[in-house]
N, C-alpha and C positions, 0 to 999 in steps of 0.2 A: 209532256213526256210520259212514257209508260212507267208503271210502278216498278217493274223489274229494273228498268234503266235507272230510275231514281236511286234505288237501293245500291245498285252497282257503283254509281257515281259517288254516293256517300261513303261506301266501303273503301273506294279508291282514295278519297280524301283522307279518311282515317288512317289507312295504311301509309299514305305519304307523310302524314303528321307524325305517326309512330316512328317511321324511318328517320325523319328529321331529328326527333328528340333522341333517338338511339345514337345517331351520328354525333350530335352535340355532346351526349354523355361520354362517348368514347374519346372525343377530342379533349373534353375536360379532364378525363381520367389520365390521358396521355400527358397533358400539360402538368397535372399534379405529380405524376411519376417523374417527369423530367425535372420538375422543381425540387422534388425530394432528393433525387440523385445528385442534382447540381448543388443543393444545399449541403448534403453530406460531404460531397467532394470539397466544397469551400471550407466547411467545418474542419475536415481532416487536415487541410493545409494549414489553417490557423492553429489547430491544436498541436500539430507536430512542430510548428514554428515556436511555440511557447514552451516546449519541453526543456529548453536550456535553463528556464527559471527553476526547474526541479533539481538542478545540480549545484552542490555547494560542498566545499571542504573546509573544515574548521582549521585555522592556523595552528601549527604544532604547539606553539607556546601557550595557546589557550586550552589545549586538551591535556597538557602535562600538569596534573595537580600534585605531582610528586608524592602521591599516596596520602595526601592531607586534605580531608573533606572540609576542614575549617576555612580553607582558602576560598571556598565557593561563596560563603557568606560570613561576615560582611565584607571580606577583603576584595572581592571582585569589583570591577567597574560596573556602574549601572548600565544594563543593556539598553540600547537605543529604543527598544520596544516600549520602554516605560519612561522615556524622557519627558513626556507631556503629563505624566501622572505619578509623581514620586511616592504618594501614599500607597498606590497599588503596588509599587515596587516592594515596599516593606511587607505588605500582606502576602504577596506572591513568594518572596524569598523566605519569609518566616514559615509558610506552609510547606514549601519545598524542602526546607532544612530537615523536617521530620523524616523525610525519605531516607536520609543517611543514618538515622539512629540505629545503632546496633551492628552496622556494617564494619568489617575489618578491611582497611584498604589493602589492595594488592597491586602489583606492578603491571598487570595485564598480560604476563607471559603464559598464564594458564597454570592450572594446578596439576600435580602428578596424578594421573588416573589410577584408580584401584584396579585390581585384577578384573578384567572384563569391562573396564570403563566406568565412568561416573554415571549416576542415575539419570534417566531420561527426563526431559522437561514435561511439566504438567500444566503450567499456567504462565502467561505473559501479561505484563502491565506496562503502559507508557502513560503516566499521569498527565504529562503536558498536553496530550491530545485526547484524553479521556478514553484510552483504549484498555480494555481488560477482557481476556479471553482464555478459555482452556486451550491447551495445546494437544494435538493428536498426531501420533506417528502415521505418516502417509504410507499406504500400501502400493505395491506395483500392480498395475492393472493391464490386462490384455485388451487393447483397443482394436484388435482385428489386424490392421496393417502393421502395427508396432506395439511394443510394450512401453509403458510410461507410468510416472507417478500419478496417483489419483489426485483430483483437485479437492481442496478442503471445503467442507460445507458448514457455514456458520461457526467455524473455528479457525484458529491458526494452525497450519499444518507444518510439521517438522520432518525434514528428510532424515530418516533414522540412520543412514549411512554417513551422515555428517556429524560433527562434534556435538556432545551433550553440553549443557551449561557447566562452565568452569574449566572444561578441557581445552588444551591447546589445539589449534586448528580452527576451522571455520564451520560454524553451525548455520544452517539455512532454514528459514521459516517463511512460509507462503500464506498469503491471504488475498481475498478479493477486494478491489476498490469498489466495484459494483458487479452484480451478476443478474442483469435484467432478464435474460433468457433462461438460464438454468435455475435461477432462484436459489443460489448457494450463499447468499448473504453478502455483507459489505464490511467485514471486520476491519479491513485496512482503509476504510473510506477517508479517514483523516490523516493518513500517512503522507499525503502531498502537502500538508501544512508544515511539516518538519523543516524543509529547506528555508522557508521564510523565517521560521522561529530561530534557526541557527544564524541566518543572515543578520537578524536583529540582535544577536549577542546572547541569546538564551541557551543555557546548557540543557540538553535533552537526555534523559536517562531511561533505560529499559530495565525492568526487574523480571528475571526468570526464576521460576520455582521448579524444583525437580521432585521426583517421587519420594525423596527422603525429607521433603519440606525444607530444603536448604535454599536460600535466596541468593541469587547472583546479580550484582549490579553492573550494568554496562552503560558506557557513555557513548552517544552517537557522535561520530566525527566526520562522516562523509555521506553524501547522497549523489548517486550517478544514474544516468539513463542510458541504456544500450538497446540495440535492435534485438528482437527475440531470438533471431538465429545466431547471435553472438553470445548468448547466455550459456554459461557453463559453471559447474560447482568448482570453486577454487579453494585450496587449502591456505592456511596462514601459520606462520611460526608463533604467533601470539594467540590468545584466546579471544576470538571475535565472533560476532553473529552478524548475519545479513538477512534483512527483511526484504521480501520480494513481492511486488504487486505489478499487475499489468496496466499499462498507461498507453496513450491517453484514453479518457473515458469514451466508451462506445466505439473505440477502434482497437485498442488492446494489442498492437503489434510491437510495442516497446516494453522494456522491463525497468521499473524503478527499483534501485538497490539502495537500501539504507543500512549502513554498516556501523557497528558499535564495538568498542573494546571493553574488556573486563576491568573494573576498577574497584570492586568490593565484593565481600562475601559475608553472609550471615547465616548462622545455624549449624 
């Protein structure tokens, strides 16, 4: 064969091999993308099917402490969460009992607001799920097509048009379960643990502090999940707070609502 023809033949072979590998790479990429989309779709079905596990309402007789914190310990029945470890029951309840020191029991109807309302919240704590965060009043932001509340970043956000701690009505507090894209933190990452804790008989309390360093103690009595389009700010005749997070993880088209009522005040 002539040298030029040999070179042409080799180049043709190389081009053919390159095309073959490029085709295989595109096929592999297509299979990967289909697998990813299919996996996400399957995950979304399973995740939505499990949302019912995030809903629980504490029976009325278990949330009515009649303004007496002493009935919480040792008068309560041992929660099923601790049936296999009675020693831990004592430790847990002893440590929890200090939470109520200094609080004056209230009936949950809310306190009379001062002129201009009670002071705004500054900090929130839920000891049972190791949550502690400052609270920031959320601003209204122009998103171009519409106006809306800003999303909290590494803090718990309070809707300032809703009730302040201790006031009658409903106070709303927002936080992220996760924020993988925007990187706005995961303050409410343990919020999904609350339904199981309630289901196992544990009393869960929220402490809210305001600008005057007054502490308000709330007892969680209900967790619900609703579609994002059904969410709206609701008022209440009592003093309640609602903690809101987007669920399920990596889909975020539902809202987990954790609601608590006022049971004590300190300061």
